Phi, psi and omega in degrees: 000147173273177185301318180294320178294320176296319179299314179296318181294320176296316179301310184294323178296318179297317180295322179297330181269000179086014177265161172295158184267015183291124180240135179250141176257125178263115181257324181233151181306322182289357175269359177274093186274331182255159177298323180297320176296322179295319178299311177301320183297330181291341182253003190234162171253128180282152359279153174207143183275147177224155172241117179261150177199149173269354180054040179063023173246153185282333186230015176256119182253124178238153182222112179263140181197164172261130181286184183298339178259013177070023175278141175292125183228158175216128169249149179209157175214158183186171177222129181242124176255145178300133180087359182285335180095340181298320181297334177285345181261003184301323178295316177296319181297318177299320177295323179293321179295314181297316182295318181292316178299321177296313179300321179295319178299314180297312179297325177294320178292325176295319177298316181295320180294315178298320179293324175292328179291331183276347182286000000 
């Protein structure tokens, strides 16, 4: 997939999962503001689109993206303090990550299928 197709697939996957559809394109290393984006950047060639989310946790930062082989990926970082409540949401958070990665895989396959139909 090219960058536009990845951006569209990320947007569509996010909307399927009930997240906002805002997708950011990282063109330069200094545009990686979060640790999760920095983790993704170490595995990618720029430019590449990302969808960021806290997944309804106060201190969990996630970054969804497609790797070089168009696999759905998620990098994340976070800090959990006793009493914050975030650790109680970890099971739900894992389910949200799984759902988003699945939706990304489906939307990527749809992109590939549509591209094949136009050939």
